[in-house]
Short mmCIF file of the C-alpha atoms (twelve columns), coordinates in Angstrom:
data_MODEL
# 
_entry.id   MODEL 
# 
loop_
_atom_site.group_PDB 
_atom_site.id 
_atom_site.type_symbol 
_atom_site.label_atom_id 
_atom_site.label_alt_id 
_atom_site.label_comp_id 
_atom_site.label_asym_id 
_atom_site.label_seq_id 
_atom_site.Cartn_x 
_atom_site.Cartn_y 
_atom_site.Cartn_z 
_atom_site.pdbx_PDB_model_num 
ATOM 1   C CA . UNK A 1   0.000   0.000   0.000  1 
ATOM 2   C CA . UNK A 2   1.449   3.349   -1.060 1 
ATOM 3   C CA . UNK A 3   0.490   6.972   -0.440 1 
ATOM 4   C CA . UNK A 4   -1.714  6.949   -3.546 1 
ATOM 5   C CA . UNK A 5   -3.567  3.734   -2.734 1 
ATOM 6   C CA . UNK A 6   -4.190  4.704   0.878  1 
ATOM 7   C CA . UNK A 7   -6.098  7.903   0.047  1 
ATOM 8   C CA . UNK A 8   -9.484  6.208   -0.708 1 
ATOM 9   C CA . UNK A 9   -9.283  4.313   2.578  1 
ATOM 10  C CA . UNK A 10  -8.527  7.522   4.438  1 
ATOM 11  C CA . UNK A 11  -11.604 9.145   2.908  1 
ATOM 12  C CA . UNK A 12  -13.745 6.296   4.249  1 
ATOM 13  C CA . UNK A 13  -12.207 6.544   7.713  1 
ATOM 14  C CA . UNK A 14  -13.177 10.201  7.953  1 
ATOM 15  C CA . UNK A 15  -16.820 9.169   8.131  1 
ATOM 16  C CA . UNK A 16  -16.549 5.634   9.556  1 
ATOM 17  C CA . UNK A 17  -18.063 5.336   13.052 1 
ATOM 18  C CA . UNK A 18  -17.366 1.666   13.822 1 
ATOM 19  C CA . UNK A 19  -13.690 0.828   13.265 1 
ATOM 20  C CA . UNK A 20  -11.574 1.078   16.432 1 
ATOM 21  C CA . UNK A 21  -8.309  -0.577  15.335 1 
ATOM 22  C CA . UNK A 22  -6.315  -0.413  12.110 1 
ATOM 23  C CA . UNK A 23  -3.043  -2.212  11.346 1 
ATOM 24  C CA . UNK A 24  -1.007  -0.687  8.504  1 
ATOM 25  C CA . UNK A 25  2.370   -2.206  9.282  1 
ATOM 26  C CA . UNK A 26  4.947   -2.861  6.549  1 
ATOM 27  C CA . UNK A 27  3.510   -0.698  3.802  1 
ATOM 28  C CA . UNK A 28  4.984   2.258   1.917  1 
ATOM 29  C CA . UNK A 29  2.913   5.048   3.383  1 
ATOM 30  C CA . UNK A 30  5.889   7.396   3.800  1 
ATOM 31  C CA . UNK A 31  5.689   11.048  4.842  1 
ATOM 32  C CA . UNK A 32  2.863   12.174  2.540  1 
ATOM 33  C CA . UNK A 33  0.713   9.232   3.578  1 
ATOM 34  C CA . UNK A 34  1.365   10.015  7.222  1 
ATOM 35  C CA . UNK A 35  0.235   13.590  6.643  1 
ATOM 36  C CA . UNK A 36  -2.990  12.387  5.020  1 
ATOM 37  C CA . UNK A 37  -3.627  9.948   7.875  1 
ATOM 38  C CA . UNK A 38  -2.954  12.692  10.408 1 
ATOM 39  C CA . UNK A 39  -5.572  14.928  8.784  1 
ATOM 40  C CA . UNK A 40  -8.098  12.084  8.915  1 
ATOM 41  C CA . UNK A 41  -7.313  11.397  12.561 1 
ATOM 42  C CA . UNK A 42  -8.083  15.013  13.425 1 
ATOM 43  C CA . UNK A 43  -11.685 14.233  12.445 1 
ATOM 44  C CA . UNK A 44  -12.098 10.540  13.291 1 
ATOM 45  C CA . UNK A 45  -13.618 9.901   16.716 1 
ATOM 46  C CA . UNK A 46  -13.689 6.087   16.886 1 
ATOM 47  C CA . UNK A 47  -10.166 4.777   16.202 1 
ATOM 48  C CA . UNK A 48  -8.310  3.945   19.406 1 
ATOM 49  C CA . UNK A 49  -5.379  1.944   17.993 1 
ATOM 50  C CA . UNK A 50  -3.268  2.500   14.874 1 
ATOM 51  C CA . UNK A 51  -0.061  0.702   13.916 1 
ATOM 52  C CA . UNK A 52  2.121   2.434   11.340 1 
ATOM 53  C CA . UNK A 53  5.299   0.445   11.963 1 
ATOM 54  C CA . UNK A 54  7.813   0.003   9.142  1 
ATOM 55  C CA . UNK A 55  6.382   2.581   6.762  1 
ATOM 56  C CA . UNK A 56  9.244   5.008   6.167  1 
ATOM 57  C CA . UNK A 57  7.448   7.866   7.923  1 
ATOM 58  C CA . UNK A 58  10.634  9.818   8.776  1 
ATOM 59  C CA . UNK A 59  10.833  12.806  11.112 1 
ATOM 60  C CA . UNK A 60  8.375   14.809  9.010  1 
ATOM 61  C CA . UNK A 61  5.778   12.058  9.204  1 
ATOM 62  C CA . UNK A 62  6.187   11.968  12.977 1 
ATOM 63  C CA . UNK A 63  5.757   15.741  13.117 1 
ATOM 64  C CA . UNK A 64  2.465   15.473  11.197 1 
ATOM 65  C CA . UNK A 65  1.240   12.844  13.658 1 
ATOM 66  C CA . UNK A 66  2.322   15.059  16.555 1 
ATOM 67  C CA . UNK A 67  0.162   17.898  15.215 1 
ATOM 68  C CA . UNK A 68  -2.751  15.480  15.008 1 
ATOM 69  C CA . UNK A 69  -2.280  14.390  18.621 1 
ATOM 70  C CA . UNK A 70  -2.886  17.969  19.725 1 
ATOM 71  C CA . UNK A 71  -6.555  17.613  18.801 1 
ATOM 72  C CA . UNK A 72  -7.313  13.876  18.650 1 
ATOM 73  C CA . UNK A 73  -8.961  12.675  21.858 1 
ATOM 74  C CA . UNK A 74  -9.620  9.002   21.116 1 
ATOM 75  C CA . UNK A 75  -6.319  7.329   20.149 1 
ATOM 76  C CA . UNK A 76  -4.836  5.355   23.027 1 
ATOM 77  C CA . UNK A 77  -2.198  3.260   21.213 1 
ATOM 78  C CA . UNK A 78  0.135   4.126   18.345 1 
ATOM 79  C CA . UNK A 79  2.768   1.894   16.734 1 
ATOM 80  C CA . UNK A 80  5.714   3.688   15.157 1 
ATOM 81  C CA . UNK A 81  8.427   1.004   15.136 1 
ATOM 82  C CA . UNK A 82  11.027  1.007   12.347 1 
ATOM 83  C CA . UNK A 83  10.232  4.427   10.899 1 
ATOM 84  C CA . UNK A 84  13.443  6.451   11.275 1 
ATOM 85  C CA . UNK A 85  11.613  9.277   12.987 1 
ATOM 86  C CA . UNK A 86  14.993  10.288  14.405 1 
ATOM 87  C CA . UNK A 87  15.687  12.882  17.090 1 
ATOM 88  C CA . UNK A 88  13.507  15.621  15.558 1 
ATOM 89  C CA . UNK A 89  10.504  13.327  15.261 1 
ATOM 90  C CA . UNK A 90  10.922  12.182  18.862 1 
ATOM 91  C CA . UNK A 91  11.145  15.798  20.053 1 
ATOM 92  C CA . UNK A 92  7.943   16.730  18.197 1 
ATOM 93  C CA . UNK A 93  6.084   13.824  19.771 1 
ATOM 94  C CA . UNK A 94  7.514   14.658  23.195 1 
ATOM 95  C CA . UNK A 95  6.175   18.208  23.028 1 
ATOM 96  C CA . UNK A 96  2.617   17.170  22.178 1 
ATOM 97  C CA . UNK A 97  2.598   14.363  24.725 1 
ATOM 98  C CA . UNK A 98  3.115   16.924  27.449 1 
ATOM 99  C CA . UNK A 99  -0.490  17.965  26.869 1 
ATOM 100 C CA . UNK A 100 -2.146  14.906  25.255 1 
ATOM 101 C CA . UNK A 101 -4.261  13.088  27.849 1 
ATOM 102 C CA . UNK A 102 -5.497  10.011  25.977 1 
ATOM 103 C CA . UNK A 103 -2.486  8.139   24.550 1 
ATOM 104 C CA . UNK A 104 -1.430  5.323   26.876 1 
ATOM 105 C CA . UNK A 105 0.916   3.253   24.689 1 
ATOM 106 C CA . UNK A 106 3.605   4.206   22.188 1 
ATOM 107 C CA . UNK A 107 5.784   1.694   20.350 1 
ATOM 108 C CA . UNK A 108 8.921   3.444   19.119 1 
ATOM 109 C CA . UNK A 109 11.402  0.648   18.523 1 
ATOM 110 C CA . UNK A 110 14.295  1.145   16.062 1 
ATOM 111 C CA . UNK A 111 13.805  4.786   15.151 1 
ATOM 112 C CA . UNK A 112 17.291  6.318   15.490 1 
ATOM 113 C CA . UNK A 113 15.988  8.511   18.303 1 
ATOM 114 C CA . UNK A 114 19.405  8.738   20.008 1 
ATOM 115 C CA . UNK A 115 20.136  10.215  23.437 1 
ATOM 116 C CA . UNK A 116 18.826  13.683  22.547 1 
ATOM 117 C CA . UNK A 117 15.441  12.330  21.477 1 
ATOM 118 C CA . UNK A 118 15.342  10.144  24.568 1 
ATOM 119 C CA . UNK A 119 16.080  13.115  26.820 1 
ATOM 120 C CA . UNK A 120 13.139  15.004  25.268 1 
ATOM 121 C CA . UNK A 121 10.854  12.025  25.872 1 
ATOM 122 C CA . UNK A 122 12.135  11.725  29.448 1 
ATOM 123 C CA . UNK A 123 11.285  15.375  30.111 1 
ATOM 124 C CA . UNK A 124 7.811   14.765  28.710 1 
ATOM 125 C CA . UNK A 125 7.328   11.739  30.968 1 
ATOM 126 C CA . UNK A 126 8.014   13.891  34.015 1 
ATOM 127 C CA . UNK A 127 4.718   15.685  33.395 1 
ATOM 128 C CA . UNK A 128 2.649   13.211  31.336 1 
ATOM 129 C CA . UNK A 129 0.155   11.329  33.502 1 
ATOM 130 C CA . UNK A 130 -1.416  9.074   30.861 1 
ATOM 131 C CA . UNK A 131 1.284   6.989   29.182 1 
ATOM 132 C CA . UNK A 132 1.721   3.586   30.780 1 
ATOM 133 C CA . UNK A 133 3.864   1.847   28.125 1 
ATOM 134 C CA . UNK A 134 6.758   3.087   25.990 1 
ATOM 135 C CA . UNK A 135 9.169   1.016   23.919 1 
ATOM 136 C CA . UNK A 136 12.480  2.688   23.062 1 
ATOM 137 C CA . UNK A 137 14.357  -0.463  22.098 1 
ATOM 138 C CA . UNK A 138 17.122  -0.337  19.471 1 
ATOM 139 C CA . UNK A 139 17.399  3.447   19.349 1 
ATOM 140 C CA . UNK A 140 21.083  4.020   19.967 1 
ATOM 141 C CA . UNK A 141 20.679  4.994   23.613 1 
ATOM 142 C CA . UNK A 142 23.868  5.290   25.644 1 
ATOM 143 C CA . UNK A 143 24.394  5.878   29.357 1 
ATOM 144 C CA . UNK A 144 23.288  9.511   28.932 1 
ATOM 145 C CA . UNK A 145 19.869  8.493   27.639 1 
ATOM 146 C CA . UNK A 146 19.478  5.906   30.380 1 
ATOM 147 C CA . UNK A 147 20.399  8.469   33.043 1 
ATOM 148 C CA . UNK A 148 17.739  10.859  31.709 1 
ATOM 149 C CA . UNK A 149 15.158  8.076   31.947 1 
ATOM 150 C CA . UNK A 150 16.327  7.262   35.469 1 
ATOM 151 C CA . UNK A 151 15.770  10.874  36.531 1 
ATOM 152 C CA . UNK A 152 12.299  10.716  35.002 1 
ATOM 153 C CA . UNK A 153 11.464  7.538   36.931 1 
ATOM 154 C CA . UNK A 154 12.071  9.404   40.180 1 
ATOM 155 C CA . UNK A 155 8.939   11.477  39.585 1 
ATOM 156 C CA . UNK A 156 6.773   9.589   37.074 1 
ATOM 157 C CA . UNK A 157 3.943   7.676   38.735 1 
ATOM 158 C CA . UNK A 158 2.058   6.196   35.775 1 
ATOM 159 C CA . UNK A 159 4.566   4.356   33.570 1 
ATOM 160 C CA . UNK A 160 4.358   0.599   34.121 1 
ATOM 161 C CA . UNK A 161 6.294   -0.795  31.140 1 
ATOM 162 C CA . UNK A 162 9.471   0.412   29.435 1 
ATOM 163 C CA . UNK A 163 11.462  -1.300  26.693 1 
ATOM 164 C CA . UNK A 164 15.158  -0.471  26.454 1 
ATOM 165 C CA . UNK A 165 16.340  -3.578  24.618 1 
ATOM 166 C CA . UNK A 166 19.143  -3.504  22.034 1 
ATOM 167 C CA . UNK A 167 20.739  -0.292  23.243 1 
ATOM 168 C CA . UNK A 168 24.164  0.579   24.626 1 
ATOM 169 C CA . UNK A 169 23.329  1.925   28.035 1 
ATOM 170 C CA . UNK A 170 26.572  0.672   29.577 1 
ATOM 171 C CA . UNK A 171 27.684  0.560   33.204 1 
ATOM 172 C CA . UNK A 172 26.644  4.034   34.340 1 
ATOM 173 C CA . UNK A 173 23.270  3.799   32.649 1 
ATOM 174 C CA . UNK A 174 22.406  0.457   34.229 1 
ATOM 175 C CA . UNK A 175 23.565  1.631   37.642 1 
ATOM 176 C CA . UNK A 176 21.429  4.782   37.358 1 
ATOM 177 C CA . UNK A 177 18.378  2.689   36.510 1 
ATOM 178 C CA . UNK A 178 19.149  0.244   39.305 1 
ATOM 179 C CA . UNK A 179 19.348  3.059   41.849 1 
ATOM 180 C CA . UNK A 180 16.059  4.674   40.857 1 
ATOM 181 C CA . UNK A 181 14.239  1.346   40.786 1 
ATOM 182 C CA . UNK A 182 14.978  0.983   44.475 1 
ATOM 183 C CA . UNK A 183 12.418  3.736   45.059 1 
ATOM 184 C CA . UNK A 184 10.133  3.716   41.980 1 
ATOM 185 C CA . UNK A 185 6.792   2.159   42.887 1 
ATOM 186 C CA . UNK A 186 4.957   1.921   39.558 1 
ATOM 187 C CA . UNK A 187 7.157   0.208   36.953 1 
ATOM 188 C CA . UNK A 188 6.289   -3.483  36.622 1 
ATOM 189 C CA . UNK A 189 8.112   -4.471  33.411 1 
ATOM 190 C CA . UNK A 190 11.517  -3.494  32.030 1 
ATOM 191 C CA . UNK A 191 13.306  -4.839  28.969 1 
ATOM 192 C CA . UNK A 192 17.097  -4.676  29.025 1 
ATOM 193 C CA . UNK A 193 18.165  -7.442  26.645 1 
ATOM 194 C CA . UNK A 194 21.176  -6.972  24.343 1 
ATOM 195 C CA . UNK A 195 22.761  -4.224  26.446 1 
ATOM 196 C CA . UNK A 196 26.056  -5.890  27.410 1 
ATOM 197 C CA . UNK A 197 25.083  -5.678  31.053 1 
ATOM 198 C CA . UNK A 198 27.594  -8.379  32.055 1 
ATOM 199 C CA . UNK A 199 28.290  -9.489  35.607 1 
ATOM 200 C CA . UNK A 200 28.942  -6.227  37.465 1 
ATOM 201 C CA . UNK A 201 25.755  -4.591  36.212 1 
ATOM 202 C CA . UNK A 202 23.800  -7.786  36.862 1 
ATOM 203 C CA . UNK A 203 24.979  -7.587  40.465 1 
ATOM 204 C CA . UNK A 204 23.758  -3.975  40.688 1 
ATOM 205 C CA . UNK A 205 20.361  -5.035  39.357 1 
ATOM 206 C CA . UNK A 206 20.271  -7.914  41.848 1 
ATOM 207 C CA . UNK A 207 20.879  -5.521  44.749 1 
ATOM 208 C CA . UNK A 208 18.067  -3.295  43.511 1 
ATOM 209 C CA . UNK A 209 15.693  -6.230  43.178 1 
ATOM 210 C CA . UNK A 210 16.237  -7.167  46.803 1 
ATOM 211 C CA . UNK A 211 14.317  -4.036  47.804 1 
ATOM 212 C CA . UNK A 212 12.086  -3.296  44.784 1 
ATOM 213 C CA . UNK A 213 8.497   -4.408  45.403 1 
ATOM 214 C CA . UNK A 214 6.780   -3.619  42.089 1 
ATOM 215 C CA . UNK A 215 8.781   -5.110  39.192 1 
ATOM 216 C CA . UNK A 216 7.262   -8.388  38.037 1 
ATOM 217 C CA . UNK A 217 9.121   -8.876  34.735 1 
ATOM 218 C CA . UNK A 218 12.717  -8.203  33.707 1 
ATOM 219 C CA . UNK A 219 14.317  -9.228  30.418 1 
ATOM 220 C CA . UNK A 220 18.087  -9.785  30.595 1 
ATOM 221 C CA . UNK A 221 18.607  -11.926 27.489 1 
ATOM 222 C CA . UNK A 222 21.923  -11.783 25.622 1 
ATOM 223 C CA . UNK A 223 23.753  -9.670  28.143 1 
ATOM 224 C CA . UNK A 224 26.943  -11.657 28.799 1 
ATOM 225 C CA . UNK A 225 25.788  -12.439 32.337 1 
ATOM 226 C CA . UNK A 226 28.224  -15.005 33.783 1 
ATOM 227 C CA . UNK A 227 27.988  -17.466 36.664 1 
ATOM 228 C CA . UNK A 228 28.793  -14.756 39.218 1 
ATOM 229 C CA . UNK A 229 25.960  -12.631 37.868 1 
ATOM 230 C CA . UNK A 230 23.615  -15.607 37.963 1 
ATOM 231 C CA . UNK A 231 24.611  -16.327 41.558 1 
ATOM 232 C CA . UNK A 232 23.869  -12.720 42.558 1 
ATOM 233 C CA . UNK A 233 20.466  -12.960 40.896 1 
ATOM 234 C CA . UNK A 234 19.809  -16.291 42.623 1 
ATOM 235 C CA . UNK A 235 20.550  -14.746 46.019 1 
ATOM 236 C CA . UNK A 236 18.185  -11.898 45.196 1 
ATOM 237 C CA . UNK A 237 15.417  -14.301 44.235 1 
ATOM 238 C CA . UNK A 238 15.611  -15.915 47.663 1 
ATOM 239 C CA . UNK A 239 14.220  -12.716 49.179 1 
ATOM 240 C CA . UNK A 240 12.327  -11.047 46.320 1 
ATOM 241 C CA . UNK A 241 8.623   -11.913 46.413 1 
ATOM 242 C CA . UNK A 242 7.416   -9.833  43.474 1 
ATOM 243 C CA . UNK A 243 9.247   -10.974 40.333 1 
ATOM 244 C CA . UNK A 244 7.315   -13.569 38.376 1 
ATOM 245 C CA . UNK A 245 9.496   -13.629 35.216 1 
ATOM 246 C CA . UNK A 246 13.210  -13.144 34.677 1 
ATOM 247 C CA . UNK A 247 14.598  -13.974 31.230 1 
ATOM 248 C CA . UNK A 248 18.239  -15.089 31.220 1 
ATOM 249 C CA . UNK A 249 18.395  -16.778 27.818 1 
ATOM 250 C CA . UNK A 250 21.544  -16.544 25.679 1 
ATOM 251 C CA . UNK A 251 23.926  -15.509 28.427 1 
ATOM 252 C CA . UNK A 252 27.162  -17.239 29.449 1 
ATOM 253 C CA . UNK A 253 25.824  -19.078 32.481 1 
ATOM 254 C CA . UNK A 254 27.393  -22.523 33.003 1 
ATOM 255 C CA . UNK A 255 26.679  -25.355 35.446 1 
ATOM 256 C CA . UNK A 256 27.747  -23.311 38.483 1 
ATOM 257 C CA . UNK A 257 25.278  -20.529 37.743 1 
ATOM 258 C CA . UNK A 258 22.544  -23.017 36.930 1 
ATOM 259 C CA . UNK A 259 23.155  -24.821 40.224 1 
ATOM 260 C CA . UNK A 260 22.816  -21.547 42.143 1 
ATOM 261 C CA . UNK A 261 19.510  -20.871 40.444 1 
ATOM 262 C CA . UNK A 262 18.363  -24.429 41.124 1 
ATOM 263 C CA . UNK A 263 19.206  -24.074 44.814 1 
ATOM 264 C CA . UNK A 264 17.211  -20.865 44.933 1 
ATOM 265 C CA . UNK A 265 14.177  -22.673 43.536 1 
ATOM 266 C CA . UNK A 266 14.269  -25.103 46.453 1 
ATOM 267 C CA . UNK A 267 13.386  -22.324 48.867 1 
ATOM 268 C CA . UNK A 268 10.692  -20.625 46.784 1 
# 
C-alpha cells in the first residue's frame, strides 16, 4: 500500500463510526501518507489503535502525527516502530505528549531517536500522567539516555512498562536505573536485553531487586551475564517476592550458575 492507494481508505475513515483498530504495518505510506492519515485522525472519533510500523514515515511524518495528537482525543495506542523518525521526530512527539491526555501506549522501537530524542521524551514523561507503556528499544541509547530516563522515573507515577532492549546503556546507565528502581513504585516491566550488562551490572540489578516491590518482569537476554551474575540474581530471588518472570536466555551461564539458580528454587 502506497500513499496513492491509501487515500481512498482515508476518505472512508473520515466518516466511519465503527472501526476502532487499524493495522497498517509494513507498507509504503511514507511522509505524505502520514500527513494524510494525520488529517483524517483530526476528524475521526472512533479509532483507538493504529499501527504504522515500518512505513518510512521519517521525522516529518512523525511531526504530522504530533500535530494530530494535539486535537485527537480518542487514540490510546500508536505503533511507530522502524520508521526512522529520528531525534527531531521524537522531540515533536515529546512536546505534544506533554499535553495529550489520551495516549497510553507508544511503540517506538528502532527509530534512530538517540540520546537527545530520549532526553526530550524523558522530560515529557516527568509531566505526562497518561502513558503507561513506551518502547524505546534499538534506538542508539547510551548511558546519557538511560540516566535521563532514570531521573524521570524518580517522579513519574504512571509508567508501568518500558522497553530499552538492544541499546548501549553501559555501566553508568544500568547503575542509574538500578538506583532509581529501588524507590520507583509503579514500573512493573523493564526490557534490558542486548545491552552488554555483564556481571557487574547484573549484580547492581540484583541488589536493587532485593528491595524493589513492584517489578514483576525483567528481560536480561543476551547480556553476557556469567555465573557470578547468575549467583547474585539467585541470592536476590531468595528474598524477592514480586518478580514472576526473569529472562536469562543466551547468556554465558554454566553449570555453576545453573546450580545456584536451582538451589534458589528449592526455597521458593
